[in-house]
All heavy atoms as TSV, in Angstrom:
chain	resi	resn	atom	element	x	y	z
A	1	MET	N	N	0.830	-1.243	0.001
A	1	MET	CA	C	-0.006	0.024	0.003
A	1	MET	C	C	0.841	1.256	0.001
A	1	MET	O	O	0.322	2.343	-0.071
A	1	MET	CB	C	-0.933	0.011	1.181
A	1	MET	CG	C	-2.057	-1.060	1.133
A	1	MET	SD	S	-3.090	-0.916	-0.286
A	1	MET	CE	C	-4.079	0.507	0.121
A	2	GLN	N	N	2.131	1.146	0.113
A	2	GLN	CA	C	3.022	2.329	0.065
A	2	GLN	C	C	2.997	2.965	-1.240
A	2	GLN	O	O	3.136	4.225	-1.332
A	2	GLN	CB	C	4.415	1.963	0.480
A	2	GLN	CG	C	4.602	1.611	1.958
A	2	GLN	CD	C	6.005	1.300	2.289
A	2	GLN	OE1	O	6.838	0.978	1.349
A	2	GLN	NE2	N	6.332	1.343	3.531
A	3	TYR	N	N	2.796	2.229	-2.263
A	3	TYR	CA	C	2.771	2.861	-3.628
A	3	TYR	C	C	1.497	3.746	-3.764
A	3	TYR	O	O	1.568	4.714	-4.489
A	3	TYR	CB	C	2.820	1.754	-4.718
A	3	TYR	CG	C	1.631	0.815	-4.753
A	3	TYR	CD1	C	0.503	1.103	-5.517
A	3	TYR	CD2	C	1.595	-0.374	-4.042
A	3	TYR	CE1	C	-0.563	0.305	-5.496
A	3	TYR	CE2	C	0.615	-1.201	-4.016
A	3	TYR	CZ	C	-0.553	-0.902	-4.807
A	3	TYR	OH	O	-1.590	-1.755	-4.814
A	4	VAL	N	N	0.419	3.400	-3.144
A	4	VAL	CA	C	-0.742	4.228	-3.154
A	4	VAL	C	C	-0.439	5.607	-2.478
A	4	VAL	O	O	-0.745	6.663	-3.024
A	4	VAL	CB	C	-1.976	3.565	-2.535
A	4	VAL	CG1	C	-3.150	4.493	-2.447
A	4	VAL	CG2	C	-2.334	2.373	-3.335
A	5	SER	N	N	0.131	5.547	-1.296
A	5	SER	CA	C	0.448	6.785	-0.539
A	5	SER	C	C	1.537	7.603	-1.276
A	5	SER	O	O	1.581	8.833	-1.067
A	5	SER	CB	C	0.816	6.485	0.889
A	5	SER	OG	O	2.016	5.711	0.912
A	6	ALA	N	N	2.317	6.968	-2.072
A	6	ALA	CA	C	3.374	7.648	-2.809
A	6	ALA	C	C	2.842	8.344	-4.051
A	6	ALA	O	O	3.332	9.393	-4.495
A	6	ALA	CB	C	4.469	6.677	-3.238
A	7	ILE	N	N	1.788	7.815	-4.695
A	7	ILE	CA	C	1.228	8.380	-5.958
A	7	ILE	C	C	0.192	9.423	-5.677
A	7	ILE	O	O	-0.083	10.273	-6.586
A	7	ILE	CB	C	0.747	7.228	-6.874
A	7	ILE	CG1	C	0.542	7.774	-8.290
A	7	ILE	CG2	C	-0.567	6.643	-6.358
A	7	ILE	CD1	C	1.827	8.045	-8.995
A	8	VAL	N	N	-0.462	9.450	-4.504
A	8	VAL	CA	C	-1.639	10.288	-4.313
A	8	VAL	C	C	-1.201	11.780	-4.361
A	8	VAL	O	O	-1.837	12.562	-5.025
A	8	VAL	CB	C	-2.364	9.946	-3.007
A	8	VAL	CG1	C	-3.366	11.027	-2.606
A	8	VAL	CG2	C	-3.073	8.620	-3.166
A	9	PRO	N	N	-0.181	12.244	-3.581
A	9	PRO	CA	C	0.112	13.655	-3.669
A	9	PRO	C	C	0.473	14.239	-5.076
A	9	PRO	O	O	-0.077	15.278	-5.513
A	9	PRO	CB	C	1.320	13.836	-2.752
A	9	PRO	CG	C	1.198	12.693	-1.752
A	9	PRO	CD	C	0.618	11.560	-2.618
A	10	PRO	N	N	1.314	13.519	-5.893
A	10	PRO	CA	C	1.544	14.047	-7.195
A	10	PRO	C	C	0.292	13.996	-8.107
A	10	PRO	O	O	0.125	14.874	-8.908
A	10	PRO	CB	C	2.635	13.105	-7.827
A	10	PRO	CG	C	3.203	12.386	-6.656
A	10	PRO	CD	C	2.203	12.374	-5.567
A	11	LEU	N	N	-0.573	13.017	-7.884
A	11	LEU	CA	C	-1.745	12.924	-8.679
A	11	LEU	C	C	-2.703	14.114	-8.297
A	11	LEU	O	O	-3.290	14.745	-9.220
A	11	LEU	CB	C	-2.441	11.601	-8.454
A	11	LEU	CG	C	-3.617	11.233	-9.273
A	11	LEU	CD1	C	-3.222	11.207	-10.756
A	11	LEU	CD2	C	-4.207	9.917	-8.841
A	12	VAL	N	N	-2.822	14.430	-7.039
A	12	VAL	CA	C	-3.677	15.505	-6.613
A	12	VAL	C	C	-3.104	16.841	-7.187
A	12	VAL	O	O	-3.844	17.681	-7.627
A	12	VAL	CB	C	-3.776	15.571	-5.090
A	12	VAL	CG1	C	-4.424	16.862	-4.598
A	12	VAL	CG2	C	-4.507	14.390	-4.576
A	13	MET	N	N	-1.760	17.005	-7.143
A	13	MET	CA	C	-1.136	18.209	-7.668
A	13	MET	C	C	-1.377	18.298	-9.155
A	13	MET	O	O	-1.633	19.440	-9.700
A	13	MET	CB	C	0.335	18.271	-7.341
A	13	MET	CG	C	0.592	18.453	-5.866
A	13	MET	SD	S	-0.016	19.966	-5.176
A	13	MET	CE	C	1.111	21.126	-6.020
A	14	ALA	N	N	-1.288	17.253	-9.868
A	14	ALA	CA	C	-1.477	17.249	-11.354
A	14	ALA	C	C	-2.936	17.634	-11.682
A	14	ALA	O	O	-3.176	18.440	-12.609
A	14	ALA	CB	C	-1.121	15.916	-11.936
A	15	ILE	N	N	-3.876	17.077	-10.972
A	15	ILE	CA	C	-5.308	17.402	-11.223
A	15	ILE	C	C	-5.534	18.898	-10.875
A	15	ILE	O	O	-6.187	19.649	-11.679
A	15	ILE	CB	C	-6.184	16.530	-10.383
A	15	ILE	CG1	C	-6.098	15.089	-10.904
A	15	ILE	CG2	C	-7.611	17.019	-10.386
A	15	ILE	CD1	C	-6.766	14.044	-10.073
A	16	GLY	N	N	-4.983	19.388	-9.794
A	16	GLY	CA	C	-5.112	20.813	-9.413
A	16	GLY	C	C	-4.491	21.716	-10.476
A	16	GLY	O	O	-5.065	22.741	-10.794
A	17	PHE	N	N	-3.334	21.314	-10.977
A	17	PHE	CA	C	-2.680	22.101	-11.964
A	17	PHE	C	C	-3.495	22.157	-13.246
A	17	PHE	O	O	-3.609	23.211	-13.933
A	17	PHE	CB	C	-1.296	21.603	-12.291
A	17	PHE	CG	C	-0.478	22.397	-13.276
A	17	PHE	CD1	C	0.007	23.632	-12.865
A	17	PHE	CD2	C	-0.259	21.945	-14.549
A	17	PHE	CE1	C	0.775	24.370	-13.798
A	17	PHE	CE2	C	0.435	22.670	-15.433
A	17	PHE	CZ	C	0.997	23.907	-15.052
A	18	GLY	N	N	-4.118	21.033	-13.619
A	18	GLY	CA	C	-4.966	21.049	-14.808
A	18	GLY	C	C	-6.138	21.986	-14.636
A	18	GLY	O	O	-6.459	22.713	-15.602
A	19	PHE	N	N	-6.792	22.009	-13.455
A	19	PHE	CA	C	-7.871	22.908	-13.197
A	19	PHE	C	C	-7.418	24.373	-13.230
A	19	PHE	O	O	-8.148	25.231	-13.780
A	19	PHE	CB	C	-8.583	22.640	-11.871
A	19	PHE	CG	C	-9.527	21.506	-11.954
A	19	PHE	CD1	C	-9.324	20.361	-11.265
A	19	PHE	CD2	C	-10.706	21.600	-12.715
A	19	PHE	CE1	C	-10.217	19.302	-11.326
A	19	PHE	CE2	C	-11.666	20.575	-12.796
A	19	PHE	CZ	C	-11.398	19.429	-12.117
A	20	LEU	N	N	-6.200	24.616	-12.768
A	20	LEU	CA	C	-5.676	25.955	-12.793
A	20	LEU	C	C	-5.460	26.460	-14.241
A	20	LEU	O	O	-5.838	27.590	-14.589
A	20	LEU	CB	C	-4.325	26.045	-12.031
A	20	LEU	CG	C	-3.621	27.375	-12.054
A	20	LEU	CD1	C	-4.375	28.427	-11.375
A	20	LEU	CD2	C	-2.247	27.261	-11.429
A	21	VAL	N	N	-4.832	25.606	-15.061
A	21	VAL	CA	C	-4.599	25.979	-16.466
A	21	VAL	C	C	-5.933	26.179	-17.153
A	21	VAL	O	O	-6.124	27.113	-17.957
A	21	VAL	CB	C	-3.761	24.868	-17.178
A	21	VAL	CG1	C	-3.751	25.025	-18.642
A	21	VAL	CG2	C	-2.378	24.832	-16.550
A	22	ARG	N	N	-6.920	25.310	-16.866
A	22	ARG	CA	C	-8.259	25.452	-17.480
A	22	ARG	C	C	-8.874	26.834	-17.066
A	22	ARG	O	O	-9.451	27.526	-17.925
A	22	ARG	CB	C	-9.103	24.301	-17.054
A	22	ARG	CG	C	-10.496	24.292	-17.625
A	22	ARG	CD	C	-11.233	23.018	-17.187
A	22	ARG	NE	N	-12.629	23.057	-17.621
A	22	ARG	CZ	C	-13.658	23.344	-16.872
A	22	ARG	NH1	N	-13.433	23.615	-15.567
A	22	ARG	NH2	N	-14.843	23.356	-17.330
A	23	ALA	N	N	-8.747	27.161	-15.859
A	23	ALA	CA	C	-9.370	28.439	-15.374
A	23	ALA	C	C	-8.652	29.637	-16.047
A	23	ALA	O	O	-9.311	30.595	-16.397
A	23	ALA	CB	C	-9.228	28.553	-13.802
A	24	ILE	N	N	-7.322	29.575	-16.161
A	24	ILE	CA	C	-6.585	30.669	-16.795
A	24	ILE	C	C	-7.039	30.782	-18.309
A	24	ILE	O	O	-7.292	31.916	-18.811
A	24	ILE	CB	C	-5.109	30.407	-16.713
A	24	ILE	CG1	C	-4.659	30.583	-15.206
A	24	ILE	CG2	C	-4.340	31.350	-17.608
A	24	ILE	CD1	C	-3.258	30.200	-14.976
A	25	ILE	N	N	-7.146	29.672	-18.964
A	25	ILE	CA	C	-7.533	29.707	-20.375
A	25	ILE	C	C	-8.939	30.192	-20.547
A	25	ILE	O	O	-9.231	31.051	-21.393
A	25	ILE	CB	C	-7.332	28.337	-21.024
A	25	ILE	CG1	C	-5.875	27.972	-21.103
A	25	ILE	CG2	C	-8.048	28.263	-22.368
A	25	ILE	CD1	C	-5.595	26.562	-21.540
A	26	ARG	N	N	-9.831	29.777	-19.692
A	26	ARG	CA	C	-11.223	30.221	-19.799
A	26	ARG	C	C	-11.441	31.657	-19.481
A	26	ARG	O	O	-12.351	32.324	-19.949
A	26	ARG	CB	C	-12.109	29.400	-18.873
A	26	ARG	CG	C	-12.276	27.969	-19.389
A	26	ARG	CD	C	-13.137	27.136	-18.511
A	26	ARG	NE	N	-14.444	27.736	-18.391
A	26	ARG	CZ	C	-15.608	27.142	-18.613
A	26	ARG	NH1	N	-15.566	25.844	-18.902
A	26	ARG	NH2	N	-16.742	27.715	-18.551
A	27	SER	N	N	-10.488	32.245	-18.627
A	27	SER	CA	C	-10.706	33.643	-18.285
A	27	SER	C	C	-10.112	34.653	-19.281
A	27	SER	O	O	-10.253	35.842	-19.088
A	27	SER	CB	C	-10.005	33.905	-16.905
A	27	SER	OG	O	-8.626	33.813	-17.044
A	28	GLN	N	N	-9.482	34.113	-20.348
A	28	GLN	CA	C	-8.946	35.016	-21.408
A	28	GLN	C	C	-10.041	35.549	-22.224
A	28	GLN	O	O	-10.964	34.781	-22.636
A	28	GLN	CB	C	-7.899	34.235	-22.236
A	28	GLN	CG	C	-6.769	33.703	-21.489
A	28	GLN	CD	C	-5.958	34.775	-20.761
A	28	GLN	OE1	O	-5.573	35.755	-21.391
A	28	GLN	NE2	N	-5.803	34.606	-19.486
A	29	GLY	N	N	-9.996	36.787	-22.621
A	29	GLY	CA	C	-11.018	37.379	-23.508
A	29	GLY	C	C	-12.217	37.756	-22.720
A	29	GLY	O	O	-12.170	38.102	-21.514
A	30	GLY	N	N	-13.369	37.762	-23.314
A	30	GLY	CA	C	-14.630	38.103	-22.625
A	30	GLY	C	C	-14.935	39.572	-22.710
A	30	GLY	O	O	-14.303	40.322	-23.476
A	31	ALA	N	N	-15.891	39.950	-21.941
A	31	ALA	CA	C	-16.461	41.345	-22.026
A	31	ALA	C	C	-15.431	42.368	-21.513
A	31	ALA	O	O	-15.442	43.507	-21.913
A	31	ALA	CB	C	-17.724	41.425	-21.225
A	32	GLN	N	N	-14.573	41.975	-20.563
A	32	GLN	CA	C	-13.613	42.913	-19.982
A	32	GLN	C	C	-12.284	42.989	-20.652
A	32	GLN	O	O	-11.331	43.680	-20.199
A	32	GLN	CB	C	-13.408	42.537	-18.457
A	32	GLN	CG	C	-14.667	42.575	-17.659
A	32	GLN	CD	C	-15.250	43.966	-17.512
A	32	GLN	OE1	O	-14.455	44.924	-17.410
A	32	GLN	NE2	N	-16.514	44.116	-17.574
A	33	LYS	N	N	-12.125	42.276	-21.770
A	33	LYS	CA	C	-10.833	42.209	-22.399
A	33	LYS	C	C	-10.288	43.570	-22.816
A	33	LYS	O	O	-9.144	43.910	-22.581
A	33	LYS	CB	C	-10.897	41.301	-23.646
A	33	LYS	CG	C	-9.510	41.147	-24.363
A	33	LYS	CD	C	-9.575	40.030	-25.393
A	33	LYS	CE	C	-8.288	39.846	-26.104
A	33	LYS	NZ	N	-7.062	40.169	-25.501
A	34	GLY	N	N	-11.127	44.413	-23.379
A	34	GLY	CA	C	-10.680	45.729	-23.794
A	34	GLY	C	C	-10.213	46.585	-22.603
A	34	GLY	O	O	-9.182	47.250	-22.731
A	35	LYS	N	N	-10.961	46.550	-21.580
A	35	LYS	CA	C	-10.552	47.265	-20.325
A	35	LYS	C	C	-9.235	46.744	-19.736
A	35	LYS	O	O	-8.397	47.551	-19.374
A	35	LYS	CB	C	-11.695	47.147	-19.305
A	35	LYS	CG	C	-11.475	48.092	-18.110
A	35	LYS	CD	C	-12.479	47.879	-17.054
A	35	LYS	CE	C	-13.843	48.324	-17.489
A	35	LYS	NZ	N	-14.842	48.197	-16.388
A	36	GLU	N	N	-9.046	45.431	-19.665
A	36	GLU	CA	C	-7.856	44.868	-19.188
A	36	GLU	C	C	-6.694	45.194	-20.130
A	36	GLU	O	O	-5.569	45.512	-19.580
A	36	GLU	CB	C	-7.985	43.326	-19.141
A	36	GLU	CG	C	-8.952	42.893	-18.036
A	36	GLU	CD	C	-9.300	41.403	-18.117
A	36	GLU	OE1	O	-8.658	40.726	-18.958
A	36	GLU	OE2	O	-10.092	40.925	-17.307
A	37	ASP	N	N	-6.831	45.155	-21.412
A	37	ASP	CA	C	-5.762	45.510	-22.330
A	37	ASP	C	C	-5.372	47.008	-22.169
A	37	ASP	O	O	-4.167	47.320	-22.173
A	37	ASP	CB	C	-6.194	45.258	-23.769
A	37	ASP	CG	C	-6.235	43.784	-24.103
A	37	ASP	OD1	O	-5.737	42.953	-23.290
A	37	ASP	OD2	O	-6.781	43.406	-25.121
A	38	ALA	N	N	-6.344	47.880	-21.966
A	38	ALA	CA	C	-6.020	49.305	-21.809
A	38	ALA	C	C	-5.268	49.529	-20.536
A	38	ALA	O	O	-4.306	50.274	-20.519
A	38	ALA	CB	C	-7.387	50.080	-21.822
A	39	ALA	N	N	-5.654	48.815	-19.482
A	39	ALA	CA	C	-4.943	48.982	-18.188
A	39	ALA	C	C	-3.524	48.464	-18.319
A	39	ALA	O	O	-2.560	49.082	-17.787
A	39	ALA	CB	C	-5.725	48.247	-17.078
A	40	ALA	N	N	-3.323	47.321	-18.964
A	40	ALA	CA	C	-2.009	46.788	-19.116
A	40	ALA	C	C	-1.086	47.691	-19.949
A	40	ALA	O	O	0.029	47.874	-19.676
A	40	ALA	CB	C	-2.106	45.402	-19.798
A	41	GLU	N	N	-1.689	48.284	-20.962
A	41	GLU	CA	C	-0.909	49.205	-21.814
A	41	GLU	C	C	-0.534	50.493	-21.086
A	41	GLU	O	O	0.556	50.991	-21.219
A	41	GLU	CB	C	-1.657	49.564	-23.140
A	41	GLU	CG	C	-1.846	48.276	-23.968
A	41	GLU	CD	C	-1.738	48.646	-25.448
A	41	GLU	OE1	O	-1.490	49.770	-25.823
A	41	GLU	OE2	O	-1.919	47.657	-26.208
A	42	ALA	N	N	-1.489	50.948	-20.245
A	42	ALA	CA	C	-1.186	52.186	-19.451
A	42	ALA	C	C	-0.028	51.871	-18.493
A	42	ALA	O	O	0.843	52.737	-18.219
A	42	ALA	CB	C	-2.410	52.603	-18.657
A	43	LEU	N	N	-0.054	50.703	-17.840
A	43	LEU	CA	C	1.037	50.347	-16.919
A	43	LEU	C	C	2.351	50.238	-17.667
A	43	LEU	O	O	3.399	50.657	-17.155
A	43	LEU	CB	C	0.679	49.023	-16.231
A	43	LEU	CG	C	-0.319	49.111	-15.092
A	43	LEU	CD1	C	-0.673	47.726	-14.557
A	43	LEU	CD2	C	0.227	49.992	-13.952
A	44	ALA	N	N	2.328	49.642	-18.838
A	44	ALA	CA	C	3.532	49.492	-19.615
A	44	ALA	C	C	4.138	50.862	-20.043
A	44	ALA	O	O	5.309	51.090	-19.980
A	44	ALA	CB	C	3.284	48.660	-20.874
A	45	ARG	N	N	3.225	51.815	-20.398
A	45	ARG	CA	C	3.722	53.127	-20.767
A	45	ARG	C	C	4.276	53.789	-19.575
A	45	ARG	O	O	5.290	54.475	-19.678
A	45	ARG	CB	C	2.537	53.928	-21.354
A	45	ARG	CG	C	2.304	53.732	-22.854
A	45	ARG	CD	C	1.434	54.856	-23.436
A	45	ARG	NE	N	0.144	54.895	-22.707
A	45	ARG	CZ	C	-0.970	54.181	-23.104
A	45	ARG	NH1	N	-0.849	53.382	-24.125
A	45	ARG	NH2	N	-2.069	54.352	-22.400
A	46	ALA	N	N	3.644	53.705	-18.462
A	46	ALA	CA	C	4.133	54.330	-17.187
A	46	ALA	C	C	5.491	53.767	-16.785
A	46	ALA	O	O	6.388	54.479	-16.348
A	46	ALA	CB	C	3.095	54.173	-16.093
A	47	ALA	N	N	5.697	52.486	-16.989
A	47	ALA	CA	C	6.958	51.805	-16.607
A	47	ALA	C	C	8.053	52.157	-17.616
A	47	ALA	O	O	9.237	52.200	-17.229
A	47	ALA	CB	C	6.755	50.345	-16.536
A	48	SER	N	N	7.706	52.453	-18.831
A	48	SER	CA	C	8.769	52.761	-19.823
A	48	SER	C	C	9.185	54.206	-19.846
A	48	SER	O	O	10.184	54.549	-20.460
A	48	SER	CB	C	8.243	52.318	-21.219
A	48	SER	OG	O	7.187	53.161	-21.624
A	49	ARG	N	N	8.434	55.083	-19.131
A	49	ARG	CA	C	8.898	56.463	-19.080
A	49	ARG	C	C	10.141	56.665	-18.224
A	49	ARG	O	O	10.199	55.974	-17.177
A	49	ARG	CB	C	7.752	57.326	-18.447
A	49	ARG	CG	C	6.791	57.896	-19.474
A	49	ARG	CD	C	5.928	58.894	-18.852
A	49	ARG	NE	N	4.908	58.149	-18.034
A	49	ARG	CZ	C	4.052	58.675	-17.161
A	49	ARG	NH1	N	4.146	59.938	-16.914
A	49	ARG	NH2	N	3.202	57.953	-16.510
A	50	PRO	N	N	11.048	57.486	-18.674
A	50	PRO	CA	C	12.235	57.691	-17.845
A	50	PRO	C	C	11.878	58.365	-16.558
A	50	PRO	O	O	10.955	59.218	-16.488
A	50	PRO	CB	C	13.124	58.532	-18.707
A	50	PRO	CG	C	12.228	59.163	-19.700
A	50	PRO	CD	C	11.065	58.248	-19.862
A	51	ALA	N	N	12.645	58.082	-15.480
A	51	ALA	CA	C	12.429	58.728	-14.188
A	51	ALA	C	C	12.793	60.169	-14.237
A	51	ALA	O	O	13.794	60.562	-14.877
A	51	ALA	CB	C	13.187	58.038	-13.113
A	52	GLU	N	N	11.991	61.011	-13.613
A	52	GLU	CA	C	12.316	62.466	-13.684
A	52	GLU	C	C	13.040	62.907	-12.408
A	52	GLU	O	O	12.963	62.438	-11.417
A	52	GLU	CB	C	10.956	63.231	-13.779
A	52	GLU	CG	C	10.308	63.008	-15.078
A	52	GLU	CD	C	8.972	63.743	-15.183
A	52	GLU	OE1	O	8.678	64.565	-14.336
A	52	GLU	OE2	O	8.222	63.464	-16.078
């Protein structure tokens, strides 16, 4: 039975990682995509400005 206790943690982590990837992929796009893109571009512009 040691092989069962050895395989359970990696199996649980693999399943959890699969759900995480699925959630990330499903959250891409949607109604808020334009707002998120505009916010990301504003942050990128602010970060690329030279310090005064």
